[in-house]
N, C-alpha and C positions, 0 to 999 in steps of 0.2 A: 503494500499499500504506499510506503514511504517513497519508494524508488519511482512510483508513478507521478510524483509531485516534484521531481528534480528540477523542473523548469521554474517552479515557484521558489526554489531554494537550492541553488547549485553550489553554495559555498560550504555547507556543512550538513551532516545528517545525524540525528540522534533518536534513540529509542529508550523509553523507560518502562519497566515491567513491575508489576506487583502481583505475583502468581496466586497469593493466598486469596485476593479479592478478585482475581481474573480481570485485571485492568491493565490496559497497554496504552501508551501515548507515544506517537511518533511525530518528528518535526523535521522539515527541511529548511535551511536558513538561507535567506538572501541578506548578506551582511550589509547594513546601512548605517547603523550607529554602533560603535564599539566593534571593530572588526577582529578583535582578539577572540580566543576561546572562551573568555568570560562571558560572552553573549550567547553562547551556544545553548540549545534547548533540546529536550524539555528541561526546565529549570526548577531546581528544588530550593524551597525557601530556608532561611537560616534555622527555623525550628524543625525543619523537615515535615511539617504538617502538610504543606501545599506543594503540588507539582503543577507546572504550567507549560503548556504548549500554546504559543502566541503568535498570531499572524497579523501584521500591520504595524502601526506606530501610534505611540502616545506623545502627541506634539508638545504638551506642556510638562513633559516629564522632569525637566530641570527645575521648574517651580515646585513640583510635587517633592522632588528629592531635597530641595532646600527646606521644605516644610517638614519632611520626615527627619532630617538631620537635627532639627530643633528638638525632636522628640526622642533623642537618644537612640536613634536606629543604629545597629551595629555597623562596622566598617564595610564599605562597599567592595565587592569583588571586581567590579568593572564599571563602565559608565553607559550601559544599555538601557533603554527605556523599559525592556522587559523586566529587568531586575528592579527598577523603580516600581513598576506596577505591582510586582509580586510583593515587594516590601510594604506597599500601600494596603494591599489586601490583608497581609498579616497584622499590620498596625491597626487599621480602621475597619476591616471587614469588607466584603466584596461590594455591598450596597453603596457604602460611602466612597470606596475607591473608584467605582464607576462614576458616581456623581461628580467627583473632583476631576475626573480625567476628560481630556479633549483629544479625539483621535479617530482613527479608522482601525477596526479590528475584528477579529473573530478568534475565539480562544477556547480551550478546554482546560478546566481547572479541577484537579483531584484533591479532595479534602480527606486525608488519611484518618483524620480523628472521627469525623462524622460518616466517613465512607460514602461520600456523595460526589458525583461527577457533575460539573456545571459546565454547560455550553453557553456562550454568549456572542452576540453580534452587535456592532456599532450603531448608533442612533440612526444613521441615514441609509445604511445598507451598502457601504463601499466594498466591504470584504465578505466573501461568501462562506457559508457553513451548511453543510448537508448532514442529515442524520436519519436513523430509523432501525426498526427490528428487522432482521433477516435471518430466517432459520434459527431462531432462539438467541441470536447474537445482536447486541446493539452496536452498531458501527457508525462512524461519523468522519467527516473530513472536509477539506477545503474545496474539493472538486469531486464529481461523481466518478471519475476514472480511478480514483483511489478506492472508493467503495466497491466498484465493479470487479476488482481482482480478488476481493475476499471470498473464500471458498463457499461462504454461506449466501452470497449474493444471488438473488432469484431471477434477475433480468426479465421481469414481467412488465409489459407495457400497461401503463395506467390509462385505460380508455376513457376515463373521465377528464384527464388532463389534456388530452389531444383536442377536443373542441375548444378549450381555452386558447391553446397555441394557435389554432386556426383563426380565432377572432382577434388575438392581440399581437400575433407574430412572435410571442415568447411564452413560456410557461410561467405564470405569475406565482409568486410565493403565497402560501406555503407549499404549493404543490410542485411536483417534479414530473418528468415523463415516466418515471418508474413507480410501480405499485409498491407502497410501504416505505417510500423514501420521501422526506420533506425537506424544504428550506427553512432554516430558522429565519424569521422575519426580523427586520431592522428594529433595534430597541428592545429586543426580547432575550430572555435567559431561559434555560431549560435545565431543571435538575432532575437527576436520576440516581437512585441509591444502588448500592452493589448487590442488594438482594432483590431487585426489580426483575420482572420478566416480561415477555411480550404480551401478557394479559393485561398489563397496567397501561392505561391510557396515558399518552404523553401531553402534557398540558404547559406550554411555554407561558412564562409570566412576563409582563411589561415593566421594564425599569425606566423607560423614557417613552413619552407618547408624543408623536407629531401633532395629533389632534389637540391635546392639552396645551401644547405650545402655541398653536393657532388661536385657541380660545382665550389663552392668557393675553396674547397680543391684542385681541379685539376688545378685551375688558380693560386693558391698560394701554391705550394707544400712545404712540409717539406724539409729543405735544409741540414739536418744533415746526419750522417752515421748511420749504424745499431745500434752501441753501444749507440749513443746518442738517437736514437729512442726508444730503450729499457728503457733508463733512463727516458725519457719523459712519456712513458707508465706507468712506476712504480710511477712516481710523480702524474700524472693526475688521474690514477685509484686509487692510494692510497688516494688522496684527496676525491674522491667520496665515497670510502669505509669508510673513517673517518666521512664524513658528514652523511652517511646512517647508521652509528653505534650509533647515538644519539637517545636515548629513555629513557623514565622514567619507562620502564618495562622491564622484562628479554629478551634478544636478543641472537640469534644464527645464524647458517648458515647450509644450505644443503651442503653435501659433498659426491660426487659420487666417488671420486678418479681419475677423469679425470683432464685434463689441466685446464679447465675454472673454475670449482668449487674450485680446489686446489689453483688457483691463488688468488681468492677472500679470502679464508680462511687464506692463507699465509699472505696476506696484513692485514687482521683483526688481526691475532695473533700477528704479528710483532709490532702492534700499541696498543695492549691491555695490561693492567696490570694484568690480570687474564687469566685463561684457557677459550678460547672461547668454547661454546657449539656447537658441530657439530652432524648432523644427517644423517643417511643413512639406507637404507633397503636392505635386501639380499633375493635372491631366490635360492631354491635348484637346479633348472634346470640349466644344463651346458649351458654356452653361454649367460646367462641373469644375472649373479651375479657379481657385482662390489663391493660388500660389503667388500671383503677381501682386495681389493686395497685401499678402502677408509680408512679402519682400520690401514693399514700400514702407510698412509700419516698422519692420525690423531696421531698415536703414535709418529711419527717423530717430528711433530709440537708441540706436548704436549697439544692437545685440550681435553676438557671434551667430550669424544665421546660417542654417543648413537647409538646402531644399533638394528634393529629388522629383524629377518628372517621371512618371511610370506610364508604361504602354498598356494597352488592354491585355496583352499576354502576361505582363507582370501581375496585374490584378487577377486575372482568371486562374493563374497558377496557384493562388491562395485557396480557391474553392474547395479542392479535395480535402484540405486539412481542417476546414471549418467544424466538421462534426467531431473532430478530435479536440479541438480547442475549446468548444463549448459544452461537449458531452451530452447535450440534449438539443432538440431542435430550437434554432434561434434564427429568426429570419429578418433581422434588420440589416439590409445590404450594406449600410455604412460600416459594418463590421470589417469589410475588406479594406477600404482605405485607412481605417483605424489601426488595423494590424500593420499595414505598410509603413505608416509613420511611426509607430512603436518600434518596428524593427529597425528603421533608420535611426531612431534616437538612441537605441541601445548600443549602437556602434560608437557613441560618444559619451553617454551618461548612464548611470544606474537608476536615477530617480527623475522623473519629469512631472511637472505640474500641469494641470489641465484647467480649462475655463468652463467645464461643464456645470450646469445648474442654473445659469442666469436665466434661461428661457422660462424655466418653471417659477423662478422668483419674481420675474419682471414681465411676465406675459408676452414672451418673445416669439412664440410659434405662430405662423401664419394661420394654422387651423383654428386658433382662438378667435381670430377676427372673423373668419368665414362661418364658423358654427355659431357664433354670437349673433350674427345677423339672421341666420336661419331660426335660431331660438326665439328672437324677438318677433319674427313673423309667426312662427308656430304657436307662441303663447297667446296671440291675438285671435286665433281660430278656435271658436267654441269646441269643446270635446266631442260633442255629437257629430259635428261636421268633420272633425279630424278622424273619427271612427268610420265615418261614411267614405271619406277619401282613401283611407287605408284599406278598406274593403274593395274599393273600386280599383286599386292598383292590381289586384289579382286578375282582373278581367281585361287589362290593357293587352292587346295583341302584341306578341314579341316583335313582329315586323314593324309595328308603329313605335314600339320602344326603342328599336334600333335607330329609327330615323330621328326621333326626338333627342336621344341622349348621346349620340356618337360624338358630335363636337365637344359637348361639355366634358365627356370622359377624356378625350384626347388632351384637353387643356389641363384638367385637374389632375390627371394621373391616377384617378380612382379606378378600381376595378369595374369594368363595364357591366358584367352579368349580374352582379348584386347591387347595382345602383338603385334600382327601383325598390329592392327589399330594404336597403338602407334607408330610403325615404319613408317606406312603410313603418319601419321600426321606430324611426324618430317621431312620426306622427302619433304612435301609440305609447310612447315612452311616458312613464309616470315621474314627473319632476325633472329638474334640469340636469341632475346627475345621470339619471337613466338616459336622457336625450343625448348627453355628450358621449356616454359609453356606446350607444348605437352609432353615433357619428364616427367614432374612431375604430370601430370594429371592422376588420377586413372582410370576413365572411359572415353574411347574415343568415343564410339558409344551410346551416351545417348539417341538419338532418338529411337534407337532399344530396350532400356531398359524401357523407360517410354511409358505409353499407351496413353498419351494425347499430344497435339501439344503444347509445351512449347514456350514461347517467349524468345528470347535471350537478356539478359540485361547486358552481359559482355561488358566491355569497355577496352581502351587501359591502363587501370590501371593494367591489368594483363600481358600485352605485353610490356608495357613501351614506346609505341609509337616509333617514329623514333629516338627520342633523345637517348633512351637506347642503340640502335644499334651502337651508336658512341663510347660507352665504349668497352674495351676488353671484351672477353667472360667471363673471370673469375670474373671480377668486375661487369659485367652486372647480372650474376647470384646472387652475393652477394647483389646488390642493389635491385633486385626483391624480394629476400627473406626478406630483411631488411624492405620493405614497405608492404609486403603482409603476407608471412608465419610467420614472427616474431610477429607482433602485433595480427594477427587473429588466429593464432594456438598457439605459444609458450607462449606468455604473457597471452593470454586468458586462457590457460590450467593452468598455475601457479596461476593466480588471482582467478579463480573460485574454484579450488580445496582447495587452502589455505583458502580463505575467507569463505568457506562452514563450516570450522571448527573454524572460527574466528581467523585466524593467518594472520597477515600482512606480505607480502613478499616485499623485496626490491631487485632491480636488478642493481648493480653498473655499469655494462657495458652499460646500457641505458642512463647513464649520457650524456647529450648532448655535453658537453665540451670534453668528452672522445671520442664520436662518431666523433665529428668535427676533433679531431686530427688525429684519425686512417684513416679517409677518406682524409686527407691531405698527407698521406704517399704515395710515389711513389710505383707503383705496384711491382717494382723490389726489394723493401725493404719489403713491407707487405707480399708479397707472394713469397719471394725469393727462398724458397726451394720446391715450387710447392703447388698445392691445397692440403689441408688436414694436411699440416705440422704444422701450427700455430707456426712457428719457433720463432716469436718475443715473444710470450707468454711463450714459453718453456725457452728461454734464461732468462727471468725474473724469472720464478718460480724455475729454476735450481740453482738459487743462494741460495735457501732456502731448497730445497728438492732434494735428490740424484736422479739423472737421471733414475737409475734402478727401482724406485718406480712408475714412470710415463710413461716411454717409452715402449708403447704397442699399438696394433691396437685400433682404435676408436670403442667403444661399445655403441650403442644407449641405452637410458633408456626405455627398453621395457619389454614385457612379452610374453610368447609363446602362443599367441592367436590361431594361426593356429592348434597347437596340441590340445589345449583345446576344439576347436570347433568339432573336431571328437571324443572327449572323454568326459571330464567333462561338457562342455557347449552344448553337442549335443541336449539334450531334449529342452533346452531353445531356441536354434537356430531353431530346427525343428518346434517348436510352432510358432515362428515369421515368418517363411518362408513357413508355410503351405498354401495351397490353400485358406483356410478360411481367415487367417490373411491377405494374400495379397489382397484378394477381399475386405476386410474391409477398407484398406487404398486407395485402387483403384488408384495407381499411377504406379505400375511396371507391366511389362509383366510377369505374374506368370509362363508361360511355360519356359521362358528363365532364370528366377531366380531359378526355381526348377532344371533346367539342370546344371547350375552353381554349385548349392549345391551338386547335385549328383557327379559332377566331382571332387569337393573337397574332398568329403567323400571317394571316391574311389582313391584318390591321382593321379588322372589323370592330374590335374593341381593344382598349388598352388593359390587359390583364396582368401587368407587371408584378405588382405586389401579391396578387392572389396566387399566381403561378410560383412565385419565389417561395412562399410558404410551403406549397406542395412539394416542390423540388428539394427544399431544405430537409423536409421530413423524410422523403424518399432517400436521399443520400444518407442521412442519419440512420435510418432503418437498415439499409444495406450494410452499413459499417458496424452496426451495433446489435441488431437483432438476429442476424444470421438466417 
């Protein structure tokens, strides 16, 4: 199991066993702080009560260490953050140690006195942690590939999780693609005693709640004006950047040339005594290349900039390895350029900062604006009329639908075949959160796509329950993405691609102090100029970078997958979507899939995203289900 995670920790390997309690901990180390053997793990506390296997970073560990030294903590063996955190647990207990710590992490802690194993994951979900009972054995690890090699692993597809993947293009926590295996959700801990067995239900507890943070911000809003808000953003985010720039190895940052990454690099460079190393990749295809903008920003800031222009072949060569990198189906195609920029960065640094998180905090996604307009229109239609319109959609002839929606689909990039069903689902949605979930779902009629009767495991995690409907539409969307799309898609993508090449990524906008402040900002300040504007971040970054270098329409970090599917990737796709391949996986209606594939090839509809989800699953199933 340990050897399967060598990419996450190529510098050292450790195993700790306690046979009498049948407990084993393994750890692979990527040395970032304290490169000496004193930082190796699993690490045993001074009293020998606790044993810790820790993945991630405690950014404020120096402050914690100073506080511990005032409390007569024994002399230190080294200067790693893991040793600091372990001492904090021993001195204050796990609950207080977690409350005092700022960082990204997933860890396993064995308490030999109470004979309890505790698993925990950071507040925002930057680091992964999987767990579950398999064949009478409780197993856990940072990636599914470590669990899969355990002799008791059952390799059984969770047929309830597959519909969730088809809707969202990722398998949302706490679910995984394997039956009996779960993801520990952000801000949760799970305790299990040594005498537990698989008859005991596993109930993770919350030690930090995103919802409570949002509610606290609403009840005690920021009292200053816009200029004071910008100053506070600069101060708090600047502190996060400074904390996350501490390392005993070379450090840099991803730079796309957009607002978010430019803000992070700006703050890094303003505090650095040397030129910060920055990294971007470019594409020759028009509409997908931000490298020229990133270069202009880098030149203005004076960073040590590295760029790499990649060909379609470079990008497509990554595709066969995606199922191994992510371990379960994951269909955000920006995973490919993210992997390529991480691979380039690793040639120069061991740690790279990222600008992810700004869209969820400041309403930056284009879909926020588009869906907001539709919601306003939808909410004005009486419910009885919406029901009538929804029912009527079932009787619109397909030939008419083709004529009506062809242009819209080409422009929007939405999957053509389910466009009517998306509208129908939005018309019938209960509340704004249900409406937004319908809007972002890739497949609407999953029962027609799958050939088995799946069971529905979806909960109000995806709709937010009644509480989310109390927020305004804009903030409801941002909340939903912050608790679902951000940890399960964006942060998963960044972590897996970077760690696959042994690169640690840090995301300053995930700092919970920064998150707390931003959610305390009144909506009229945070979203003053409308969805997509990010006006507060712009006011900050324009202090350092001329407006003309950044003021342009938002461009996603993507690749021309739709074009490649009918050209360079056609043979690969045709193989996976063949009658033979579909029969082998035995989950999809082959006639419908083949029809969709034909429509995409003939440009009758744009089915890029929908086809990509099926192709990703087919490739994963071929490599992992056998």
